[in-house]
C-alpha positions in Angstrom: -2.0 -4.5 -55.8 1.1 -3.1 -57.1 4.3 -2.0 -55.4 5.3 1.6 -55.1 8.6 3.4 -55.8 10.2 5.1 -52.9 13.1 7.5 -52.9 15.8 8.3 -50.3 19.3 9.6 -50.3 20.3 7.0 -47.8 22.8 4.3 -49.0 22.6 1.4 -46.6 19.7 -0.8 -45.4 20.2 -0.6 -41.7 21.5 2.4 -39.7 22.3 2.8 -36.0 19.6 5.1 -34.8 18.2 6.3 -31.5 14.4 6.7 -32.0 12.7 9.7 -30.6 9.7 9.6 -28.3 6.7 9.4 -30.5 3.1 10.0 -29.4 0.3 9.0 -31.7 -3.5 8.6 -31.6 -5.4 5.6 -33.0 -8.9 4.0 -32.9 -8.5 0.3 -32.5 -11.0 -2.5 -32.2 -11.6 -3.3 -28.5 -13.8 -6.3 -29.1 -14.7 -8.7 -31.9 -18.1 -7.0 -32.4 -17.5 -3.3 -31.9 -14.9 -0.6 -32.7 -13.6 1.2 -29.7 -13.5 5.0 -29.7 -10.1 5.0 -28.0 -7.9 8.1 -27.7 -4.6 6.2 -27.3 -1.4 7.9 -26.2 1.2 5.5 -27.5 4.5 6.4 -25.8 7.4 4.7 -27.5 10.4 5.0 -25.2 13.8 5.9 -26.6 14.9 2.9 -28.6 18.6 2.6 -29.4 18.9 0.4 -32.5 22.2 -1.3 -32.7 23.3 -3.3 -35.7 26.0 -5.6 -36.9 27.0 -6.0 -40.5 28.8 -9.0 -42.1 30.8 -7.9 -45.2 31.3 -9.9 -48.3 34.8 -10.9 -49.3 35.5 -11.2 -53.0 37.6 -14.3 -52.2 35.4 -16.3 -50.0 32.0 -15.0 -51.3 30.6 -14.6 -47.8 27.2 -12.9 -48.0 26.6 -9.4 -46.9 24.0 -8.8 -44.3 22.5 -5.3 -44.7 19.5 -5.7 -42.4 21.0 -7.7 -39.5 20.0 -5.8 -36.4 19.2 -6.4 -32.8 17.5 -4.2 -30.2 20.3 -4.5 -27.6 19.4 -1.8 -25.1 15.8 -1.2 -24.2 14.8 0.1 -20.8 12.5 -2.8 -20.2 10.6 -5.6 -21.9 7.9 -3.2 -22.6 8.5 -1.1 -25.7 5.8 1.4 -24.8 2.9 1.8 -22.3 -0.2 3.0 -24.0 -2.9 4.6 -21.8 -6.4 5.3 -23.0 -8.1 8.3 -21.4 -11.7 7.4 -20.4 -12.1 5.2 -23.5 -15.4 3.2 -23.9 -16.6 1.1 -26.7 -20.2 0.5 -27.8 -20.7 -2.2 -25.2 -19.7 0.0 -22.4 -16.4 -1.7 -21.8 -13.6 0.6 -20.6 -10.2 0.3 -22.2 -7.6 1.6 -19.8 -4.2 0.3 -20.7 -2.2 -1.3 -23.5 1.3 -2.5 -23.5 3.7 -3.3 -26.3 6.5 -5.9 -25.8 9.7 -5.6 -27.7 11.2 -8.4 -29.7 14.7 -9.6 -28.9 15.7 -8.7 -32.5 14.2 -6.8 -35.4 11.5 -8.4 -37.5 10.5 -7.3 -41.0 7.1 -6.9 -42.6 6.8 -7.0 -46.4 3.9 -4.7 -47.2 1.9 -3.7 -50.3 -0.2 -0.6 -50.6 -0.4 3.1 -51.5 2.7 4.7 -49.9 0.6 7.8 -49.2 -2.1 5.9 -47.4 -2.4 5.5 -43.6 -5.0 2.7 -43.9 -6.1 0.2 -46.5 -6.9 -3.4 -47.4 -4.9 -6.3 -48.6 -2.9 -7.2 -45.5 -3.6 -10.8 -46.1 -1.0 -10.5 -48.9 1.6 -9.1 -46.5 4.5 -11.2 -45.2 6.7 -11.4 -42.2 10.4 -12.4 -41.7 10.9 -13.2 -38.0 14.7 -12.6 -38.5 16.9 -11.0 -41.1 16.6 -13.1 -44.3 19.7 -11.6 -45.9 22.3 -13.7 -44.1 20.6 -16.9 -45.1 20.4 -15.9 -48.8 22.6 -16.5 -51.7 23.5 -14.3 -54.6 21.9 -14.6 -58.0 25.3 -15.1 -59.5 25.5 -18.4 -57.6 21.9 -19.5 -58.5 22.9 -22.4 -60.7 25.9 -23.4 -58.7 24.7 -23.3 -55.1 21.0 -24.2 -55.4 20.8 -28.0 -55.1 17.4 -29.6 -55.6 15.7 -26.3 -54.6 17.7 -26.2 -51.3 19.8 -23.2 -50.5 23.2 -23.4 -48.9 21.7 -22.3 -45.6 19.3 -25.2 -45.7 16.0 -23.6 -46.6 13.9 -24.7 -49.5 13.3 -22.3 -52.4 9.7 -21.8 -53.5 10.2 -21.5 -57.3 6.8 -19.9 -57.7 7.6 -17.2 -55.1 11.2 -16.1 -55.4 12.2 -13.3 -53.0 15.2 -11.1 -54.0 16.6 -8.1 -52.1 18.4 -5.0 -53.3 21.9 -6.6 -53.6 20.7 -9.5 -55.6 20.4 -11.9 -52.7 17.8 -14.7 -53.1 16.1 -14.9 -49.7 13.8 -17.3 -47.8 10.1 -16.7 -48.4 8.1 -14.7 -45.9 5.4 -16.4 -43.7 1.9 -14.9 -43.7 1.7 -11.9 -41.4 -0.3 -12.9 -38.3 -3.5 -10.8 -38.1 -5.1 -12.1 -34.9 -4.0 -11.9 -31.3 -4.8 -13.8 -28.1 -6.1 -12.3 -24.9 -3.9 -13.8 -22.3 -6.4 -13.8 -19.5 -9.2 -15.6 -21.3 -7.4 -17.2 -24.3 -9.9 -15.4 -26.5 -8.9 -15.0 -30.1 -9.1 -11.3 -31.2 -9.6 -10.4 -34.9 -6.7 -8.0 -35.0 -3.0 -7.7 -34.2 -1.0 -4.6 -33.4 2.7 -4.0 -34.0 5.1 -1.2 -33.4 6.7 -0.3 -36.7 9.2 2.2 -38.1 11.1 3.2 -41.2 14.1 4.2 -39.1 13.4 7.8 -39.9 11.0 10.2 -38.2 7.9 8.0 -37.5 7.6 5.1 -35.0 4.0 4.1 -34.5 1.5 1.4 -34.1 0.3 -0.7 -37.1 -3.0 -2.6 -36.7 -3.8 -5.4 -39.1 -7.2 -7.0 -39.0 -8.3 -10.5 -39.7 -10.2 -9.4 -42.8 -7.1 -7.9 -44.4 -7.7 -4.2 -43.4 -4.8 -2.3 -41.9 -4.3 1.1 -40.3 -1.4 3.2 -38.9 -1.8 5.3 -35.8 0.4 7.9 -37.3 1.9 8.8 -40.7 1.7 6.9 -44.0 3.0 3.6 -45.3 5.8 5.6 -46.8 6.7 7.1 -43.4 7.3 3.6 -41.9 9.0 2.1 -44.9 12.8 1.6 -44.5 13.8 3.1 -47.9 17.2 1.5 -48.4 15.7 -2.0 -48.1 14.3 -3.1 -51.4 12.5 -6.4 -51.8 10.5 -8.0 -54.6 8.7 -11.3 -55.1 9.2 -12.9 -58.5 6.5 -15.3 -59.6 5.7 -17.3 -62.8 4.0 -15.2 -65.4 2.8 -18.2 -67.4 2.5 -21.3 -65.3 4.2 -23.0 -62.4 8.0 -23.2 -62.7 8.3 -20.8 -65.6 10.2 -18.1 -63.5 13.8 -19.3 -63.4 16.5 -16.6 -62.6 20.0 -16.9 -64.0 23.4 -16.0 -62.8 23.4 -13.2 -65.4 20.7 -11.4 -63.5 23.2 -10.3 -60.9 24.2 -7.5 -63.3 20.9 -5.7 -62.5 22.0 -5.3 -58.9 22.6 -3.5 -56.5 19.5 -1.3 -56.6 19.7 2.3 -55.5 17.8 3.2 -52.3 14.2 3.8 -53.2 14.5 2.6 -56.7 12.2 0.0 -58.2 13.5 -3.5 -58.2 14.5 -4.7 -61.7 12.8 -7.2 -63.9 14.8 -10.4 -64.5 16.0 -11.4 -67.9 13.6 -14.3 -68.1 10.3 -13.0 -69.5 8.5 -15.8 -67.6 9.0 -13.9 -64.4 6.4 -11.4 -63.1 7.5 -9.0 -60.3 5.8 -7.4 -57.3 7.7 -4.7 -55.3 7.2 -4.7 -51.5 7.8 -2.0 -48.9 9.9 -3.2 -46.0 8.9 -2.1 -42.4 11.0 -2.6 -39.3 9.0 -4.3 -36.6 10.1 -3.5 -33.0 7.4 -5.3 -31.0 3.8 -6.2 -30.6 0.9 -5.5 -28.3 0.4 -7.8 -25.3 -3.4 -8.1 -24.7 -4.1 -9.0 -21.1 
């Protein structure tokens, strides 16, 4: 899969925003063996998104966090209550209620796919940051000076075969694999899908379902609609064998990247690049 180019007039990666109530319709899997014909009214309550930014000083080289955010004020632990109207799957099981629990702070999905699509495959290649990776990163200009034995100043280990860089030239911790299964609390049954509440901090806040086999689908809108356009992210990998992709301090000159623009290639021809869309993740479904 290849990354897509997104465009926006916005200039910063995180904005204070009060999300509107959003109602969407989706058809999830209700059991491991059958697809449920569920008309789901997903009501996302008004979600104030507060953020804090740490600014870089040219003297002390403190890193800038452009995605640090926390959901400080939500009406309850439940992001939205989803009620299905007389929904029944092939086995005759009625699906009556779904709830989504908010996270204490934003999480971030790195996604690949056609920006115009509302469903697709390849979610096994998607990644997740459980917190903002920016503040734990370091600038490319400090690559040779601050990276010691592949260990970043914040203590995480750099995977030299998967180097994540964001729009300001910060080298970030790698993502973890995006979880694609969920657990039914009452029976401890493992379900072959997981559902998240995602947004691009614009008009659309909706449910994203990812399946164990790598399929994904949005309840409303397209991948573009839930992409946070100012956030740019790319994974740089060896083009010709392990360890061949080595950035340099000189690569800092290619940054920052304008909102929506494609991430630049590094000066080292041994580096291949894959652009990812960044989705804000507000919470996940709790399956009772």
